[in-house]
Structures are given as structure tokens and as C-alpha cells.
Backbone as numpy.savetxt, mean C-alpha at the origin, in Angstrom:
# Nx Ny Nz CAx CAy CAz Cx Cy Cz
4.23 1.15 -11.43 3.10 2.06 -11.31 3.87 3.44 -11.27
3.46 4.68 -12.25 4.73 5.59 -12.26 3.77 6.53 -11.84
4.66 7.58 -11.18 3.99 8.77 -10.85 4.45 10.23 -11.02
4.18 11.39 -11.61 5.18 11.96 -11.89 4.63 13.34 -10.84
5.66 13.97 -10.06 5.55 15.14 -9.04 5.87 16.14 -10.09
5.96 17.25 -9.64 6.48 18.27 -10.36 8.02 18.44 -10.43
8.74 18.15 -9.60 9.97 18.20 -9.61 11.04 16.53 -9.93
10.04 15.30 -10.05 10.68 14.24 -10.25 9.39 13.05 -10.66
10.10 12.16 -11.34 8.83 10.84 -11.19 9.52 9.84 -10.71
8.61 8.98 -10.16 9.18 8.02 -9.62 8.26 6.77 -10.13
8.99 5.81 -10.27 8.20 4.43 -10.41 8.26 3.47 -9.41
7.10 3.05 -8.77 6.56 2.02 -7.69 6.74 0.53 -8.17
7.03 -0.23 -7.34 6.77 -1.60 -7.73 6.13 -2.24 -6.32
5.21 -2.71 -6.44 4.48 -3.52 -5.65 4.66 -5.09 -5.90
4.50 -5.54 -4.40 4.53 -6.58 -4.58 3.24 -7.46 -3.74
2.49 -8.40 -4.22 1.91 -9.33 -3.26 2.55 -10.27 -2.46
2.18 -10.09 -1.36 2.66 -11.06 -0.25 1.71 -11.87 0.52
2.24 -12.85 0.95 1.14 -13.18 2.31 2.32 -13.63 3.48
1.58 -13.52 4.30 2.47 -14.12 5.50 2.47 -15.78 5.83
3.98 -16.16 5.81 3.99 -17.44 5.71 3.83 -18.33 7.39
4.33 -17.41 8.19 4.13 -17.91 9.78 4.62 -16.98 10.36
4.51 -16.79 11.51 4.65 -15.90 12.84 4.20 -14.82 12.88
4.73 -13.96 13.19 4.22 -12.52 13.19 4.89 -11.30 12.57
4.21 -10.57 11.91 4.73 -9.58 11.04 5.64 -8.74 12.26
6.59 -7.78 11.39 7.49 -6.47 12.45 8.47 -5.68 11.32
8.14 -4.73 11.82 8.98 -3.51 11.33 10.48 -3.74 11.48
11.19 -3.33 9.90 12.19 -3.75 10.24 13.02 -2.61 9.65
12.71 -2.00 8.74 13.32 -0.65 7.90 11.73 0.36 8.20
11.21 0.35 8.94 10.00 1.53 9.32 9.83 1.62 10.26
9.00 2.57 11.02 8.60 3.28 11.82 7.89 1.90 12.88
6.87 1.30 12.04 6.15 0.80 12.07 5.11 0.08 11.26
4.03 -0.92 11.67 3.30 -1.35 10.47 1.87 -2.02 11.38
0.88 -2.05 10.37 -0.44 -2.42 10.83 -1.12 -3.37 9.77
-1.67 -3.93 10.38 -2.82 -5.03 9.16 -4.16 -4.17 9.10
-4.64 -3.87 8.26 -5.99 -3.26 8.08 -6.84 -3.99 7.03
-8.13 -3.49 7.16 -8.92 -4.07 6.17 -9.29 -3.12 5.31
-9.59 -3.35 3.80 -9.87 -2.25 3.15 -10.41 -1.54 2.84
-11.53 -1.63 4.01 -12.47 -0.45 4.81 -11.76 0.59 5.42
-10.86 0.18 6.07 -10.09 1.28 6.90 -8.86 1.81 6.14
-8.55 1.49 4.91 -7.27 2.20 4.48 -7.56 3.37 4.25
-8.71 4.06 3.93 -9.27 5.35 4.24 -9.11 6.11 5.53
-8.65 5.58 6.35 -8.52 6.34 7.87 -7.00 6.88 7.74
-6.20 6.24 6.74 -4.29 6.46 6.76 -4.39 7.22 5.15
-2.99 8.60 5.85 -2.80 9.26 4.76 -1.68 8.76 3.96
-1.78 8.72 2.74 -0.76 7.84 1.98 -0.13 9.33 0.74
1.00 9.07 0.61 1.38 9.95 -0.51 0.75 9.98 -1.97
0.86 10.97 -2.68 0.53 11.07 -4.00 0.55 10.29 -4.61
1.53 9.51 -5.12 2.06 8.53 -5.93 1.65 7.10 -5.33
0.51 6.83 -4.00 0.66 5.86 -3.82 -0.98 5.66 -3.98
-1.53 6.65 -4.32 -3.62 7.14 -4.42 -3.82 6.07 -5.32
-3.38 6.00 -6.29 -3.80 5.11 -7.29 -4.01 3.44 -7.13
-2.88 3.20 -6.25 -2.97 1.76 -5.65 -4.25 1.65 -4.74
-3.98 2.83 -3.78 -4.95 2.46 -2.52 -6.50 2.52 -3.26
-6.57 3.30 -4.41 -8.03 3.44 -4.97 -8.28 1.90 -5.06
-7.49 1.27 -6.09 -7.72 0.04 -6.42 -7.64 -0.82 -5.56
-7.02 -0.90 -4.54 -7.19 -1.97 -3.33 -8.49 -1.46 -2.58
-9.09 -0.72 -2.67 -10.58 -0.32 -1.79 -11.59 -0.55 -2.68
-11.85 -0.53 -3.95 -12.69 -0.59 -5.10 -12.39 -2.20 -5.29
-11.52 -3.09 -5.52 -11.52 -4.14 -6.41 -10.90 -5.43 -4.96
-12.21 -5.86 -4.80 -12.41 -7.15 -3.83 -11.63 -8.26 -3.98
-11.15 -8.20 -5.48 -10.06 -9.20 -5.91 -8.52 -9.42 -5.35
-8.38 -8.20 -5.17 -7.02 -7.75 -4.30 -6.45 -8.57 -3.28
-8.18 -8.78 -2.46 -8.04 -9.23 -1.11 -8.34 -10.78 -1.16
-8.38 -11.81 -2.11 -8.66 -12.95 -1.92 -7.27 -13.66 -2.15
């Protein structure tokens, strides 16, 4: 997915992953939280993520 800001363009690659075992833990970020698609709207995301977030909310097949 590509997003154009006024000063640069970013290319973002997303991966679908499932937790095989254990509990998730934040390694290179401040924290993490598992949420349902209905709760995604409660969080602020950068402009570059908006298109993906919209698809996650609107398309239930992402969650199957």
C-alpha cells in the first residue's frame, strides 16, 4: 500500500499473522492490544494507515 504525504511517499507492507502459541508481547513498540474490528475506530492511526483500517472495519473476511 502506498501513501503520499506532502514531503514524501511511503510504501507500507502488511502481513496477516496468527498467534501460534503463548501470549503476545511488545518487543519494538510501546505496547500492543488485541481489539475487535468494531473497536478499531476508538484508536488514532496515521493517515497512511487509514485505507487499511477502513478495509479491516468494512470487510469481515479479513477476520476469518
